[in-house]
C-alpha positions as MATLAB code, in Angstrom:
seq = 'MRRLTDRLSAARRDDRGFTLIELLIVIIILGVLAAIVVFSVRGITDKGATSACKTSKATVATAYEAFVASQPNPNTAPAASVKLVTSLDPDWLHDDLDGEAIGNVTVDNTTTVADVDAATC';
ca = [
      40.517   65.668   94.431;
      39.471   68.342   91.861;
      38.258   70.890   94.401;
      41.660   70.909   95.905;
      43.309   71.609   92.591;
      40.815   74.078   92.043;
      41.488   75.701   95.336;
      45.654   75.609   94.711;
      45.310   77.141   91.174;
      42.933   79.837   92.661;
      45.760   80.421   95.197;
      48.719   81.019   92.757;
      46.907   82.939   90.577;
      46.428   85.494   93.910;
      50.393   84.897   94.373;
      52.042   87.801   92.413;
      55.093   89.702   93.248;
      57.739   89.292   95.665;
      57.815   89.862   99.594;
      59.227   92.608  101.329;
      61.836   90.297  102.942;
      62.747   88.824   99.324;
      63.633   92.156   97.992;
      65.725   93.114  100.755;
      67.532   89.843  101.014;
      68.434   90.704   96.750;
      69.598   94.047   97.931;
      71.399   93.042  100.511;
      73.526   90.621   98.176;
      73.895   93.007   95.671;
      75.365   95.503   98.612;
      78.149   92.689   99.362;
      78.795   92.366   95.327;
      79.279   95.872   94.596;
      81.642   96.139   98.004;
      83.439   93.206   96.655;
      84.346   95.149   93.560;
      85.167   98.228   94.574;
      87.719   97.055   96.483;
      89.341   94.451   94.029;
      89.384   97.294   91.431;
      90.969  100.029   93.982;
      93.755   97.518   94.208;
      94.350   97.150   90.393;
      94.178  101.073   89.518;
      97.293  101.374   92.077;
      99.420   98.746   90.529;
      98.515  100.611   86.998;
     100.132  103.892   88.260;
     103.124  102.032   89.353;
     103.360   99.879   85.813;
     102.628  103.435   84.068;
     105.493  105.108   86.213;
     108.052  102.592   85.289;
     107.088  102.501   81.539;
     107.340  106.062   81.389;
     111.352  105.483   82.832;
     111.885  102.675   80.457;
     110.784  104.891   77.743;
     113.109  107.885   78.656;
     116.026  105.739   79.464;
     115.803  104.106   75.637;
     115.492  107.411   74.445;
     118.946  108.880   76.450;
     120.595  105.889   75.124;
     119.406  106.856   71.221;
     120.199  110.134   72.075;
     123.596  109.103   73.172;
     123.943  107.154   70.338;
     123.617  109.855   67.732;
     126.340  112.062   69.485;
     129.571  112.417   67.557;
     131.431  111.664   70.962;
     129.191  109.826   73.178;
     130.828  110.370   76.352;
     129.866  114.342   76.102;
     126.376  113.324   77.101;
     126.215  112.382   80.698;
     122.713  112.191   82.165;
     122.476  114.730   84.997;
     122.972  117.031   82.048;
     120.607  115.946   78.927;
     117.059  117.626   79.708;
     113.841  115.772   78.597;
     112.358  118.762   77.256;
     114.642  120.952   75.013;
     117.242  117.668   74.181;
     114.596  114.275   74.170;
     111.589  115.637   73.836;
     111.992  116.919   70.045;
     113.368  114.237   68.457;
     113.253  111.232   70.950;
     110.225  111.435   72.854;
     106.846  111.132   70.771;
     104.756  112.523   73.520;
     105.298  116.156   74.817;
     106.408  115.271   78.740;
     105.951  119.065   79.897;
     103.902  119.014   82.544;
     103.789  114.974   83.032;
     104.463  113.517   86.293;
     107.000  110.593   86.249;
     106.855  109.228   89.912;
     107.666  111.745   92.045;
     109.055  114.121   89.515;
     107.314  116.274   87.514;
     108.925  117.408   84.065;
     109.649  120.704   83.110;
     112.427  122.514   81.330;
     114.752  121.924   84.144;
     114.164  118.163   84.573;
     117.336  116.302   83.859;
     117.402  112.302   82.828;
     119.176  111.992   85.602;
     116.182  113.066   87.370;
     114.092  110.557   85.953;
     115.845  107.681   86.688;
     116.411  108.484   90.349;
     112.434  108.872   90.630;
     110.719  106.764   92.645;
     107.406  105.141   91.548;
];
């Protein structure tokens, strides 16, 4: 009996490392997990861009409401004539929107509140 135990102990000492098949299986499993993560993250970033666009549109709408409320005659500032960069940007919006994209609209000196409101996200 003692001889059998000695042989098993010697065999265990000589068995060091992984076989090639074991390493290949681990690499395949890691590749499958990485592919699942990549496809999951792609959908998250698309949703993030849409949410950012909707938030920017809501921010412009709120700034426009504040701008209209500050006017002596609120009926004199229709959304089609209020320009973002010249009218809202200095006082009512904290970020410089010049050159930014809100949906399919790129903000410049001619962009109005109505243009942003009609933008698609």
